[in-house]
Backbone bond lengths (Angstrom), bond angles and torsions (degrees), N, CA, C in turn:
res aa  C-N    CA-C-N  psi(-1)  N-CA   C-N-CA  omega(-1)  CA-C   N-CA-C  phi
1 X - - - 1.472 - - 1.516 109.40 -
2 X 1.349 117.59 129.03 1.453 119.36 179.36 1.519 111.02 -82.18
3 X 1.349 116.07 176.07 1.463 119.90 -174.34 1.525 111.92 -65.33
4 X 1.328 116.61 -35.29 1.463 119.31 178.30 1.521 110.83 -63.20
5 X 1.346 115.45 -45.51 1.461 118.77 177.74 1.521 111.13 -61.57
6 X 1.326 115.58 -39.39 1.466 119.56 -177.53 1.524 110.38 -61.77
7 X 1.322 117.61 -42.96 1.445 119.84 -177.68 1.534 112.26 -74.88
8 X 1.354 116.51 -29.27 1.451 118.22 -178.21 1.520 112.36 -79.32
9 X 1.345 117.42 -34.87 1.456 120.61 176.25 1.517 112.12 59.12
10 X 1.345 117.26 -145.88 1.444 121.22 -169.97 1.529 114.47 -69.88
11 X 1.334 118.45 -18.96 1.462 119.29 -177.56 1.523 108.39 -126.70
12 X 1.330 116.70 99.86 1.459 121.51 -171.71 1.512 112.41 -61.87
13 X 1.340 117.87 -33.86 1.446 119.01 -175.58 1.529 112.47 -79.38
14 X 1.309 119.11 -7.56 1.462 122.96 179.38 1.520 108.17 -133.67
15 X 1.324 118.50 92.33 1.468 121.03 -176.21 1.528 112.28 -55.24
16 X 1.307 116.18 138.89 1.459 119.81 176.17 1.519 108.67 -61.77
17 X 1.313 114.99 134.75 1.454 120.65 -176.77 1.505 112.68 106.46
18 X 1.336 117.98 -14.43 1.461 120.94 174.48 1.525 109.02 -71.76
19 X 1.327 116.64 144.88 1.463 120.76 176.55 1.520 108.00 -79.17
20 X 1.319 115.72 114.44 1.457 122.65 -175.14 1.516 111.22 -130.17
21 X 1.326 115.47 158.35 1.463 121.50 176.14 1.527 110.27 -135.02
22 X 1.334 115.45 27.52 1.472 119.72 -176.12 1.530 111.69 -132.98
23 X 1.317 116.17 34.01 1.462 120.13 -179.42 1.528 110.63 -68.47
24 X 1.314 115.16 148.09 1.464 121.11 169.98 1.527 108.69 -107.08
25 X 1.306 115.84 160.06 1.465 119.98 177.15 1.520 110.18 -60.99
26 X 1.322 116.87 -40.25 1.468 119.59 -178.65 1.523 111.47 -62.87
27 X 1.321 117.30 -39.90 1.463 120.21 178.28 1.529 111.18 -63.10
28 X 1.320 116.30 -41.86 1.467 119.00 -178.79 1.521 110.37 -71.14
29 X 1.316 117.75 -34.78 1.467 120.09 173.26 1.531 110.22 -60.55
30 X 1.331 116.74 -40.51 1.465 119.82 177.00 1.527 110.98 -60.14
31 X 1.328 116.31 -39.70 1.471 120.27 177.99 1.526 110.11 -65.44
32 X 1.326 116.98 -49.37 1.464 120.81 -178.83 1.527 112.25 -58.45
33 X 1.344 116.11 -29.08 1.466 120.70 -174.68 1.525 113.20 -96.31
34 X 1.327 117.58 5.61 1.460 118.98 175.27 1.525 109.84 -58.10
35 X 1.329 118.65 149.61 1.466 119.36 172.56 1.539 109.39 -52.17
36 X 1.304 115.95 138.19 1.466 120.02 -170.90 1.530 113.24 -52.89
37 X 1.336 120.50 -47.28 1.464 119.28 179.37 1.531 112.30 -60.65
38 X 1.333 116.12 -38.08 1.467 120.86 179.85 1.522 110.96 -67.20
39 X 1.329 115.76 -42.35 1.459 121.16 -179.13 1.524 110.90 -62.76
40 X 1.324 116.65 -49.20 1.462 120.31 -177.45 1.527 110.67 -67.63
41 X 1.334 117.22 -39.35 1.466 120.36 177.75 1.527 110.76 -60.24
42 X 1.334 115.87 -45.64 1.461 120.13 -179.33 1.523 110.95 -63.33
43 X 1.337 116.80 -46.23 1.461 120.70 -179.61 1.528 111.13 -62.45
44 X 1.336 117.30 -42.98 1.457 120.22 -179.47 1.530 110.90 -66.61
45 X 1.326 117.41 -38.44 1.462 120.73 178.18 1.524 111.00 -61.62
46 X 1.323 116.63 -42.44 1.466 121.48 177.87 1.519 110.61 -67.80
47 X 1.319 115.86 -41.54 1.467 120.96 179.26 1.531 110.83 -56.25
48 X 1.319 117.02 -43.31 1.463 121.83 -176.88 1.533 112.82 -68.22
49 X 1.320 117.12 -20.96 1.470 118.96 177.54 1.518 111.60 -69.66
50 X 1.321 116.78 -25.67 1.459 120.46 -171.39 1.526 114.76 -120.13
51 X 1.326 117.46 -19.12 1.458 120.59 -175.40 1.524 110.62 -138.43
52 X 1.319 115.68 157.82 1.452 121.88 170.42 1.530 107.28 -75.73
53 X 1.334 118.70 117.65 1.468 120.10 -175.62 1.524 114.16 -68.26
54 X 1.330 117.02 -12.01 1.460 119.67 179.45 1.511 113.79 -96.19
55 X 1.342 117.11 7.67 1.463 121.63 -175.34 1.526 111.50 -113.91
56 X 1.323 115.89 135.93 1.460 122.79 176.86 1.526 108.24 -130.78
57 X 1.321 116.65 135.64 1.460 119.26 174.61 1.525 109.61 -89.31
58 X 1.318 115.73 135.69 1.457 121.84 175.55 1.522 108.46 -98.54
59 X 1.316 115.64 123.59 1.459 121.77 177.68 1.522 108.64 -117.86
60 X 1.315 116.28 149.78 1.463 119.83 175.74 1.514 108.93 -125.72
61 X 1.329 115.23 139.94 1.462 122.34 -174.31 1.525 109.28 -116.65
62 X 1.330 115.23 132.73 1.464 121.23 179.63 1.521 109.64 -125.79
63 X 1.332 116.01 131.49 1.457 120.54 172.80 1.527 108.01 -81.78
64 X 1.318 116.80 109.59 1.465 120.67 -176.09 1.535 111.71 -93.46
65 X 1.322 116.57 -11.00 1.455 122.18 173.05 1.525 106.15 -154.00
66 X 1.325 117.02 110.33 1.464 121.78 -168.20 1.527 111.54 -106.13
67 X 1.347 115.63 141.05 1.456 121.95 168.55 1.520 115.42 72.14
68 X 1.331 113.96 171.39 1.458 121.11 176.15 1.510 114.68 74.49
69 X 1.329 118.10 17.76 1.464 120.52 -177.25 1.528 110.37 -73.56
70 X 1.335 118.90 134.20 1.464 120.95 -178.55 1.525 114.38 -76.92
71 X 1.341 117.97 -7.73 1.465 120.53 178.95 1.534 109.96 -74.24
72 X 1.326 116.59 157.01 1.466 119.98 -178.17 1.535 112.29 -112.39
73 X 1.334 117.46 34.81 1.461 121.10 178.58 1.530 108.88 -54.32
74 X 1.331 116.57 120.72 1.457 121.26 -168.93 1.502 115.73 -68.26
75 X 1.327 118.12 -7.22 1.459 122.65 -179.11 1.522 112.89 -104.42
76 X 1.336 117.65 -6.93 1.463 120.16 -161.66 1.523 114.07 -96.78
77 X 1.322 115.11 127.64 1.459 121.58 178.07 1.526 111.76 -69.77
78 X 1.331 117.65 -17.59 1.465 120.82 -172.63 1.527 113.51 -97.54
79 X 1.331 116.60 1.73 1.458 119.63 179.33 1.522 111.03 -71.94
80 X 1.322 115.98 135.40 1.467 120.85 177.21 1.527 111.62 -71.60
81 X 1.320 117.96 -9.16 1.465 121.87 -179.50 1.533 112.43 -78.33
82 X 1.333 116.98 -16.04 1.463 120.06 -172.35 1.524 111.06 -124.26
83 X 1.336 115.22 150.34 1.465 121.09 176.37 1.531 108.53 -93.13
84 X 1.318 117.12 97.06 1.467 121.62 -176.20 1.523 113.00 -116.33
85 X 1.310 117.20 -3.53 1.462 120.14 -178.17 1.512 114.05 84.93
86 X 1.322 117.50 0.41 1.466 120.75 177.87 1.529 108.23 -85.93
87 X 1.319 116.08 123.26 1.457 120.91 -179.37 1.524 110.58 -89.82
88 X 1.325 115.11 139.08 1.458 120.08 179.06 1.522 110.34 -72.04
89 X 1.310 115.67 139.01 1.469 121.57 177.99 1.519 109.74 -127.04
90 X 1.310 115.38 164.05 1.455 121.11 175.54 1.528 109.58 -83.59
91 X 1.310 115.60 166.34 1.458 121.66 176.63 1.526 109.75 -60.77
92 X 1.326 116.08 130.57 1.456 120.76 179.51 1.532 111.31 -62.70
93 X 1.317 115.21 151.11 1.463 120.39 174.34 1.521 109.49 -68.05
94 X 1.307 115.50 149.20 1.461 120.41 -177.43 1.523 111.58 -56.93
95 X 1.313 117.47 -43.10 1.472 120.77 -177.56 1.522 111.01 -61.42
96 X 1.334 117.24 -37.69 1.464 120.43 179.91 1.530 110.98 -69.00
97 X 1.336 116.54 -38.02 1.464 120.16 178.17 1.525 109.99 -65.02
98 X 1.324 116.67 -44.61 1.470 120.93 -179.10 1.524 110.55 -64.10
99 X 1.320 116.57 -37.01 1.469 119.65 178.11 1.524 110.70 -63.82
100 X 1.334 117.46 -40.31 1.465 120.68 176.87 1.523 110.63 -66.02
101 X 1.312 116.58 -37.99 1.465 120.22 178.46 1.529 110.84 -64.05
102 X 1.315 116.09 -39.36 1.464 120.31 178.59 1.520 110.94 -63.71
103 X 1.334 116.37 -40.39 1.470 119.87 177.84 1.527 110.42 -66.14
104 X 1.334 116.04 -38.16 1.463 119.35 177.98 1.527 110.56 -61.94
105 X 1.315 116.95 -43.07 1.467 119.92 178.88 1.521 110.67 -63.66
106 X 1.328 116.54 -42.30 1.470 119.93 178.31 1.528 110.94 -60.43
107 X 1.346 116.19 -28.50 1.454 120.53 -179.96 1.522 113.77 -86.04
108 X 1.326 116.77 1.48 1.456 120.11 175.53 1.510 115.80 107.21
109 X 1.338 118.62 -5.53 1.461 120.60 179.55 1.526 109.97 -70.88
110 X 1.323 115.94 142.76 1.466 120.75 175.28 1.529 110.83 -114.36
111 X 1.320 116.27 -5.33 1.470 121.48 -179.97 1.522 107.59 -131.27
112 X 1.325 117.06 131.73 1.464 121.25 -178.08 1.524 108.33 -122.63
113 X 1.338 114.52 120.64 1.460 121.67 -175.60 1.525 109.06 -111.24
114 X 1.308 116.02 136.05 1.467 121.96 -176.23 1.520 109.12 -123.25
115 X 1.334 116.68 124.76 1.447 121.16 -176.42 1.514 112.65 -121.00
116 X 1.320 116.63 135.87 1.468 121.63 178.36 1.521 109.03 -124.86
117 X 1.325 117.06 134.13 1.464 122.42 -177.56 1.526 109.79 -82.87
118 X 1.323 114.66 78.68 1.456 122.49 175.89 1.520 109.62 -125.61
119 X 1.330 116.05 153.93 1.468 119.45 165.74 1.529 108.08 -70.38
120 X 1.336 113.85 -43.75 1.459 121.78 174.03 1.529 107.07 -160.83
121 X 1.325 117.82 145.65 1.467 119.28 -178.39 1.523 111.40 -78.40
122 X 1.317 114.91 154.14 1.462 120.22 170.83 1.530 108.30 -80.27
123 X 1.309 115.91 157.43 1.467 119.42 -178.74 1.531 111.32 -58.37
124 X 1.328 116.52 -37.40 1.470 118.42 -179.88 1.531 111.46 -66.13
125 X 1.335 116.93 -31.39 1.460 120.12 176.90 1.528 110.37 -66.74
126 X 1.332 115.80 -42.53 1.456 120.12 178.86 1.523 110.27 -62.81
127 X 1.329 116.94 -43.07 1.469 120.34 178.37 1.522 110.70 -59.64
128 X 1.328 116.96 -41.61 1.465 121.40 178.75 1.528 110.72 -63.12
129 X 1.310 116.12 -41.16 1.458 119.98 -175.46 1.528 113.48 -75.00
130 X 1.314 117.18 -20.67 1.470 119.16 179.90 1.527 111.38 -60.98
131 X 1.317 116.79 -40.91 1.465 119.66 178.19 1.524 110.60 -67.15
132 X 1.325 116.69 -34.72 1.460 121.04 178.31 1.526 110.60 -64.99
133 X 1.323 116.27 -43.42 1.463 120.44 178.88 1.521 110.52 -57.57
134 X 1.313 117.12 -47.19 1.460 120.77 -178.81 1.529 111.09 -60.98
135 X 1.329 116.45 -39.24 1.467 119.85 -178.90 1.530 111.40 -69.42
136 X 1.327 117.32 -40.64 1.467 120.38 178.80 1.526 110.54 -66.81
137 X 1.323 116.27 -41.69 1.467 118.93 176.64 1.519 111.36 -62.88
138 X 1.324 116.39 -31.39 1.456 120.50 178.26 1.518 113.10 -63.61
139 X 1.326 116.41 -18.36 1.470 120.68 176.39 1.528 111.71 -80.58
140 X 1.337 115.95 -8.95 1.466 119.92 -177.90 1.517 113.47 91.29
141 X 1.319 116.72 17.81 1.459 121.62 -179.17 1.524 111.14 -98.85
142 X 1.323 116.32 147.20 1.453 122.04 168.75 1.526 106.95 -74.45
143 X 1.330 117.29 138.16 1.460 120.41 -173.61 1.532 111.81 -114.49
144 X 1.321 114.64 143.77 1.461 122.00 176.26 1.523 107.94 -144.31
145 X 1.333 116.49 144.00 1.463 121.17 175.30 1.509 110.11 -133.72
146 X 1.331 115.47 151.41 1.458 122.46 170.41 1.525 106.70 -134.89
147 X 1.329 115.93 112.25 1.463 122.08 -171.72 1.518 112.32 -126.18
148 X 1.332 117.17 7.84 1.449 120.77 -175.13 1.520 110.63 96.23
149 X 1.312 116.19 -156.50 1.459 121.10 -177.50 1.530 110.49 -72.31
150 X 1.325 115.90 142.72 1.460 121.95 -179.95 1.519 110.39 -119.62
151 X 1.330 115.75 147.56 1.456 120.36 166.52 1.521 108.16 -82.75
152 X 1.312 116.14 166.21 1.460 120.20 178.42 1.520 110.76 -61.09
153 X 1.343 117.41 -39.57 1.466 121.00 -178.99 1.526 110.85 -67.34
154 X 1.325 117.36 -39.62 1.466 119.88 178.25 1.523 111.02 -64.34
155 X 1.305 116.64 -40.13 1.463 120.21 178.33 1.522 110.58 -62.31
156 X 1.326 116.83 -41.19 1.467 120.10 178.77 1.525 111.26 -64.16
157 X 1.336 116.85 -38.71 1.469 120.37 178.88 1.529 111.07 -63.88
158 X 1.327 116.50 -43.45 1.464 120.14 -179.99 1.523 110.78 -64.35
159 X 1.319 116.28 -40.32 1.465 120.39 177.11 1.521 110.47 -62.99
160 X 1.325 117.36 -44.72 1.467 120.93 -179.61 1.526 111.73 -62.62
161 X 1.340 115.83 -29.86 1.472 119.72 178.40 1.517 112.01 -75.83
162 X 1.343 116.92 -13.78 1.461 120.76 177.20 1.513 115.16 107.12
163 X 1.357 117.46 10.73 1.463 118.75 179.68 1.525 109.96 -63.30
164 X 1.338 115.95 129.78 1.461 120.41 -177.10 1.524 112.42 -81.19
165 X 1.331 116.90 -46.00 1.466 122.14 -174.57 1.523 109.51 -131.43
166 X 1.331 115.53 148.03 1.451 120.30 168.06 1.516 107.86 -121.69
167 X 1.341 115.90 128.64 1.458 121.35 -179.53 1.524 110.29 -97.85
168 X 1.322 115.24 129.66 1.466 121.28 175.22 1.523 106.23 -154.26
169 X 1.318 117.15 94.89 1.458 121.59 -173.34 1.517 112.10 -74.92
170 X 1.333 115.58 149.45 1.468 120.73 171.31 1.520 111.18 -81.37
171 X 1.314 117.12 -20.26 1.471 126.00 176.92 1.530 113.40 74.90
172 X 1.328 117.55 -55.93 1.463 120.19 -175.51 1.525 109.02 -153.45
173 X 1.298 116.95 -166.37 1.467 120.52 -179.25 1.528 110.21 -75.18
174 X 1.344 116.95 157.88 1.468 118.08 174.38 1.528 112.12 -62.32
175 X 1.335 117.32 -28.97 1.460 120.80 -179.16 1.526 112.45 -70.98
176 X 1.324 117.51 -34.12 1.473 121.89 -176.32 1.532 112.25 -95.90
177 X 1.299 116.74 -14.24 1.461 122.01 -171.25 1.523 113.55 -53.88
178 X 1.344 117.06 -44.98 1.460 120.12 -177.11 1.511 114.17 -65.50
179 X 1.322 117.65 -16.05 1.465 121.01 175.65 1.523 111.96 -79.12
180 X 1.317 117.12 -13.99 1.467 122.47 -175.11 1.520 111.89 -110.10
181 X 1.331 117.03 -36.25 1.462 122.45 -173.68 1.523 108.53 -139.58
182 X 1.358 116.20 133.65 1.468 119.32 177.63 1.522 112.76 -119.32
183 X 1.331 117.40 -12.51 1.462 120.47 -173.09 1.529 113.32 -90.95
184 X 1.337 116.95 -4.62 1.459 121.32 179.24 1.522 107.27 -148.60
185 X 1.302 117.92 136.54 1.457 120.32 -176.28 1.532 111.41 -91.21
186 X 1.307 114.26 165.11 1.470 120.36 174.86 1.524 109.63 -61.31
187 X 1.331 116.21 -38.98 1.468 120.42 178.99 1.522 111.01 -62.58
188 X 1.346 117.47 -35.67 1.468 120.73 176.11 1.524 110.38 -59.16
189 X 1.329 115.79 -43.70 1.469 119.58 -178.76 1.535 110.36 -64.89
190 X 1.308 116.57 -44.09 1.460 120.27 -179.89 1.528 111.25 -64.37
191 X 1.331 116.43 -34.67 1.465 119.72 178.41 1.527 111.06 -64.48
192 X 1.325 117.18 -42.75 1.460 119.70 177.48 1.522 110.89 -62.99
193 X 1.328 117.48 -42.19 1.459 120.22 177.06 1.531 110.81 -59.30
194 X 1.317 116.83 -38.66 1.464 120.53 178.74 1.528 110.60 -65.23
195 X 1.345 117.28 -40.98 1.469 120.18 177.89 1.522 110.84 -62.62
196 X 1.329 116.14 -41.39 1.469 120.56 179.88 1.521 110.66 -63.31
197 X 1.319 115.54 -45.03 1.465 119.97 -178.76 1.531 110.76 -66.25
198 X 1.314 116.59 -42.70 1.467 120.52 -179.88 1.520 111.89 -64.52
199 X 1.340 117.11 -29.32 1.463 120.91 178.43 1.521 112.17 -76.12
200 X 1.330 116.72 -13.18 1.461 119.95 178.52 1.511 114.74 94.77
201 X 1.343 116.73 9.87 1.465 119.68 176.46 1.514 110.58 -86.49
202 X 1.324 116.41 156.47 1.457 121.13 172.58 1.528 108.72 -76.51
203 X 1.318 115.63 148.39 1.468 122.43 -176.59 1.530 110.17 -100.99
204 X 1.319 115.51 132.43 1.466 123.24 171.74 1.527 105.92 -114.97
205 X 1.332 116.95 112.33 1.463 119.49 -173.87 1.513 109.90 -153.20
206 X 1.324 116.09 127.49 1.457 121.06 179.59 1.508 110.72 -150.29
207 X 1.338 115.29 -142.30 1.447 118.28 -176.46 1.516 112.95 -158.11
208 X 1.316 115.04 -176.01 1.465 123.20 -175.97 1.526 108.18 -126.14
209 X 1.316 115.86 132.32 1.457 121.31 173.50 1.522 108.99 -99.29
210 X 1.333 115.92 142.65 1.454 119.96 178.24 1.516 113.51 107.10
211 X 1.348 117.07 15.00 1.460 121.39 -178.92 1.525 112.10 -92.49
212 X 1.337 115.76 17.53 1.451 119.96 -176.85 1.509 112.31 84.44
213 X 1.317 116.07 14.44 1.462 121.05 -178.62 1.522 111.62 -78.31
214 X 1.311 116.34 161.20 1.451 122.35 174.99 1.527 109.89 -93.23
215 X 1.321 115.16 171.88 1.466 119.29 174.66 1.527 110.20 -59.88
216 X 1.325 117.21 -38.73 1.465 120.82 178.08 1.522 111.00 -63.17
217 X 1.333 117.29 -37.54 1.468 120.22 176.24 1.531 110.87 -60.65
218 X 1.321 116.56 -40.90 1.459 119.39 178.78 1.523 110.78 -64.05
219 X 1.311 116.00 -41.26 1.462 119.79 177.22 1.524 110.66 -64.49
220 X 1.317 116.65 -39.59 1.464 121.00 -179.67 1.522 111.10 -66.49
221 X 1.330 116.94 -40.03 1.463 120.15 176.51 1.532 110.78 -61.45
222 X 1.336 116.85 -45.62 1.458 120.21 179.06 1.529 110.86 -64.17
223 X 1.311 117.14 -36.23 1.471 119.95 176.25 1.525 110.53 -60.91
224 X 1.330 117.24 -44.41 1.468 120.00 179.50 1.528 110.95 -59.35
225 X 1.324 116.72 -42.20 1.464 120.77 -179.43 1.524 111.41 -69.32
226 X 1.334 115.91 -46.62 1.464 120.46 -174.53 1.521 112.35 -72.95
227 X 1.326 117.78 -20.62 1.455 120.45 -177.89 1.528 113.18 -98.68
228 X 1.348 117.12 5.76 1.458 119.04 169.79 1.527 108.18 -60.65
229 X 1.334 116.76 153.88 1.470 120.39 -177.33 1.519 111.64 -55.83
230 X 1.318 116.70 -34.65 1.466 122.86 171.03 1.516 107.32 -128.96
231 X 1.320 117.34 135.31 1.456 119.45 177.89 1.529 110.12 -62.99
232 X 1.324 118.38 143.37 1.463 119.18 172.60 1.528 109.73 -57.18
233 X 1.311 116.34 135.40 1.457 118.86 177.61 1.526 111.23 -67.98
234 X 1.327 116.26 -22.37 1.460 123.14 -178.12 1.517 108.89 -133.56
235 X 1.354 116.17 127.38 1.469 120.97 -177.49 1.529 109.05 -126.45
236 X 1.338 118.15 94.94 1.466 119.93 176.12 1.529 111.39 -77.49
237 X 1.325 115.40 130.43 1.466 121.38 174.48 1.520 107.00 -113.00
238 X 1.322 115.52 115.69 1.458 122.45 -175.57 1.525 111.23 -109.01
239 X 1.324 116.03 147.94 1.468 121.58 164.60 1.523 106.86 -101.24
240 X 1.314 115.83 136.77 1.458 120.14 -179.99 1.521 111.11 -54.74
241 X 1.324 115.55 131.39 1.459 122.37 168.97 1.527 106.01 -99.36
242 X 1.337 116.44 106.95 1.459 120.52 -176.23 1.529 110.32 -65.54
243 X 1.330 115.90 127.86 1.462 121.29 -177.73 1.514 109.13 -118.86
244 X 1.325 116.77 124.68 1.465 121.58 178.63 1.529 109.73 -57.84
245 X 1.323 115.39 133.66 1.455 120.70 178.96 1.510 113.26 101.74
246 X 1.329 117.36 -16.61 1.468 120.41 177.25 1.520 110.08 -92.91
247 X 1.320 118.31 158.53 1.467 120.52 179.53 1.525 113.34 -60.82
248 X 1.318 117.84 -23.36 1.463 121.16 -177.76 1.530 112.64 -101.64
249 X 1.318 115.58 19.18 1.473 119.49 -177.74 1.521 112.39 -59.34
250 X 1.321 117.68 -32.02 1.465 121.30 -177.17 1.524 112.92 -105.84
251 X 1.322 116.00 17.67 1.467 119.59 180.00 1.523 110.28 -63.06
252 X 1.315 115.58 147.52 1.462 120.96 179.71 1.518 110.23 -67.02
253 X 1.325 115.77 134.42 1.468 120.38 179.96 1.523 110.14 -69.99
254 X 1.313 116.26 141.27 1.457 122.19 -177.55 1.520 110.57 -71.35
255 X 1.326 115.24 137.11 1.461 119.98 173.92 1.523 109.33 -66.13
256 X 1.323 116.77 135.10 1.464 120.68 -175.59 1.524 112.15 -59.64
257 X 1.324 117.47 -35.55 1.459 119.50 -179.61 1.531 111.68 -69.76
258 X 1.328 117.76 -28.76 1.463 120.26 174.05 1.521 110.20 -67.31
259 X 1.338 116.49 -37.15 1.464 119.98 175.30 1.527 110.38 -62.94
260 X 1.321 116.70 -45.86 1.465 120.50 179.21 1.525 110.12 -59.31
261 X 1.323 116.95 -43.31 1.462 120.38 179.18 1.534 110.86 -60.94
262 X 1.321 116.61 -41.12 1.469 119.83 -179.17 1.527 110.78 -67.10
263 X 1.321 116.88 -40.90 1.466 119.96 177.11 1.520 110.28 -62.99
264 X 1.322 117.35 -42.79 1.465 120.40 178.49 1.524 110.38 -61.52
265 X 1.330 117.39 -41.91 1.461 120.42 179.54 1.524 111.12 -66.63
266 X 1.340 117.10 -36.24 1.465 120.09 175.95 1.530 110.19 -63.52
267 X 1.329 116.58 -42.31 1.463 120.06 178.96 1.531 111.36 -63.92
268 X 1.321 116.89 -40.35 1.466 120.95 -178.45 1.523 111.39 -70.01
269 X 1.327 117.53 -41.13 1.465 120.39 -177.08 1.521 113.13 -82.62
270 X 1.327 117.57 -21.87 1.476 121.98 178.63 1.528 108.38 -130.84
271 X 1.311 117.99 71.96 1.469 122.59 -166.80 1.520 115.26 -59.06
272 X 1.325 117.09 -31.53 1.459 120.12 -172.65 1.526 113.24 -99.84
273 X 1.310 117.56 -0.21 1.467 121.03 -178.99 1.522 110.71 -80.72
274 X 1.327 115.73 149.72 1.459 120.64 168.79 1.521 107.12 -77.90
275 X 1.325 117.22 121.05 1.465 121.45 179.73 1.520 107.88 -98.78
276 X 1.311 115.67 119.23 1.463 120.91 -172.49 1.523 111.33 -103.19
277 X 1.323 115.16 118.51 1.462 121.90 173.41 1.520 106.28 -77.14
278 X 1.318 116.63 104.22 1.464 120.72 -166.09 1.522 112.25 -106.47
279 X 1.322 118.35 -123.66 1.466 120.56 -174.70 1.519 111.74 -62.48
280 X 1.320 114.96 147.00 1.457 120.93 176.02 1.510 114.66 110.42
281 X 1.334 117.94 -9.19 1.466 119.19 -177.80 1.523 112.23 -65.32
282 X 1.323 117.08 -22.35 1.462 120.85 178.53 1.527 111.43 -59.10
283 X 1.348 116.13 -28.13 1.464 120.59 -178.06 1.525 112.66 -105.45
284 X 1.317 116.70 11.65 1.464 119.77 -178.19 1.521 110.74 -104.51
285 X 1.318 116.07 144.22 1.458 119.94 173.78 1.529 109.32 -73.24
286 X 1.319 115.85 162.31 1.462 119.63 176.61 1.524 110.46 -64.00
287 X 1.315 116.25 -34.70 1.461 119.71 179.01 1.534 110.90 -64.18
288 X 1.326 116.84 -40.43 1.471 120.30 179.18 1.525 110.51 -65.81
289 X 1.332 116.92 -40.33 1.461 119.64 177.98 1.527 110.91 -64.49
290 X 1.335 116.62 -39.27 1.460 120.02 178.36 1.527 110.29 -62.03
291 X 1.344 117.29 -39.43 1.455 120.34 177.47 1.535 111.22 -64.69
292 X 1.321 116.63 -35.17 1.465 119.61 177.29 1.527 110.73 -63.40
293 X 1.341 117.30 -41.50 1.465 119.91 176.35 1.528 110.05 -63.20
294 X 1.310 116.54 -40.82 1.453 120.86 179.77 1.533 110.74 -64.28
295 X 1.329 116.52 -31.39 1.461 121.80 -179.47 1.521 113.22 -82.66
296 X 1.340 117.54 -3.18 1.457 119.16 174.95 1.505 117.15 120.10
297 X 1.339 118.88 -1.27 1.470 119.70 175.05 1.520 108.85 -70.22
298 X 1.327 117.32 136.02 1.463 118.91 179.13 1.531 113.16 -139.40
299 X 1.330 115.60 29.81 1.456 120.09 172.46 1.523 108.43 -156.22
300 X 1.320 116.37 144.91 1.465 121.86 174.09 1.523 108.88 -135.31
301 X 1.313 115.61 158.90 1.458 121.12 173.44 1.520 108.70 -95.99
302 X 1.318 115.15 132.42 1.455 120.93 178.07 1.529 109.06 -112.04
303 X 1.321 115.80 169.99 1.455 120.56 -176.49 1.513 109.77 107.53
304 X 1.313 115.74 159.49 1.462 120.78 -173.59 1.523 113.27 -70.78
305 X 1.357 117.69 -20.85 1.461 120.62 -176.57 1.517 111.15 -135.73
306 X 1.349 114.77 149.64 1.449 122.65 165.20 1.527 105.60 -111.72
307 X 1.310 116.75 97.55 1.461 122.89 -171.50 1.526 109.97 58.24
308 X 1.349 119.23 -87.65 1.466 119.62 -178.06 1.519 112.99 -122.64
309 X 1.333 118.68 -4.52 1.459 120.70 -176.83 1.527 111.06 -108.38
310 X 1.334 114.75 160.27 1.463 120.51 -172.53 1.528 112.20 -71.29
311 X 1.330 114.62 155.18 1.456 123.43 178.57 1.524 106.92 -141.74
312 X 1.342 118.46 152.88 1.471 119.26 -179.59 1.524 112.82 -57.94
313 X 1.322 115.90 147.70 1.461 120.87 175.84 1.522 110.20 -62.87
314 X 1.327 115.44 148.09 1.464 119.96 -176.88 1.534 111.67 -59.26
315 X 1.315 116.86 -36.66 1.463 119.38 -179.04 1.527 111.35 -61.80
316 X 1.337 116.93 -35.40 1.468 120.49 177.24 1.527 111.10 -65.16
317 X 1.332 115.82 -41.64 1.463 119.60 179.19 1.526 111.31 -65.79
318 X 1.309 116.20 -42.69 1.464 119.85 179.33 1.523 110.61 -61.26
319 X 1.334 115.78 -42.92 1.462 119.88 -179.18 1.525 110.69 -65.40
320 X 1.339 116.98 -40.10 1.457 120.14 -179.76 1.525 111.03 -65.16
321 X 1.318 117.21 -48.35 1.463 119.95 -179.78 1.521 110.92 -61.87
322 X 1.322 116.17 -37.37 1.463 119.62 178.34 1.524 110.86 -63.97
323 X 1.328 116.68 -44.15 1.471 120.71 179.60 1.523 111.53 -64.04
324 X 1.337 116.25 -31.81 1.461 120.56 -179.24 1.527 112.24 -85.35
325 X 1.336 116.86 -6.89 1.458 120.12 -177.61 1.512 112.46 70.42
326 X 1.337 116.67 28.02 1.462 121.50 -179.38 1.522 109.70 -106.23
327 X 1.306 115.85 158.03 1.462 119.87 -177.08 1.531 110.06 -130.06
328 X 1.310 115.38 155.53 1.462 122.08 179.69 1.530 109.40 -95.32
329 X 1.334 115.43 126.96 1.463 120.89 178.57 1.517 109.50 -148.86
330 X 1.340 115.53 160.55 1.455 121.18 171.69 1.526 108.23 -65.20
331 X 1.320 116.88 142.14 1.458 121.22 178.76 1.520 109.62 -113.88
332 X 1.308 115.77 147.42 1.449 121.89 170.64 1.515 108.04 -123.26
333 X 1.346 117.06 133.37 1.449 119.03 177.99 1.514 109.29 -70.87
334 X 1.349 117.41 139.85 1.453 120.54 -176.94 1.525 112.87 -60.67
């Protein structure tokens, strides 16, 4: 295959790497099924057009309100529908959240993400968190929150407080979604994303692999993300962390190369987005993580926990990045 063919890929009239919002599932399946060397080469070539390939952003995630969530997401340790051993807690005090953010910054994180196990926050909760956002930003950290569904007014309040990103994942394809979650619709998720975008915040939105989805479901999920009017500035790609007590506790673990393929496809379909290698690194080899970076991932979560599940120790991450000759820095989307 010559260089022209390599760049054009499955759709000759739309070169791979062009910013598009009209992908079809079949086109993305063609990308996912490219020969592995071709796929990774294409993704890395596109990655280099927009980002420094030797740079990774370190983000840290804190559960600021754990457990007791009324949603029935079949993968989630924090759902009140399942017996997982996770105890419900109240919303953390602002001072305690800021103290954790300060420790995260001291540990090298430049992005601090705060998650609360709610279906949707109450207005008083949002008012409380606005002061927290301002304090965390005052530390010089990029801020992100995931609080469940938002109203348009709540999104505007968070933006006014200085929140940089709002995370609200689609999780899987619209076709498979009802097999995983019944208490919230796909349209509900898209509505919250619209409120976030209309408020002027950056969008953090991705999905989870390992929910019993098919390859077509993965392509369909990427199509939904890539065909939004604006690509999410942040796209977390997670591998399911099986949690005892949830319906997906015995789900088959995702093959690492399938994860790499999905990350490469995310990079190709959303060239300018930060692709975040998120949950699941605890079960990945260093070689698999290196392939994810090569395929276009340029952010990882550090810290001992991702909300309630395990994450690699910081020393392991530092050693890996050092061996790869990569460095941790703040990222800006092009």
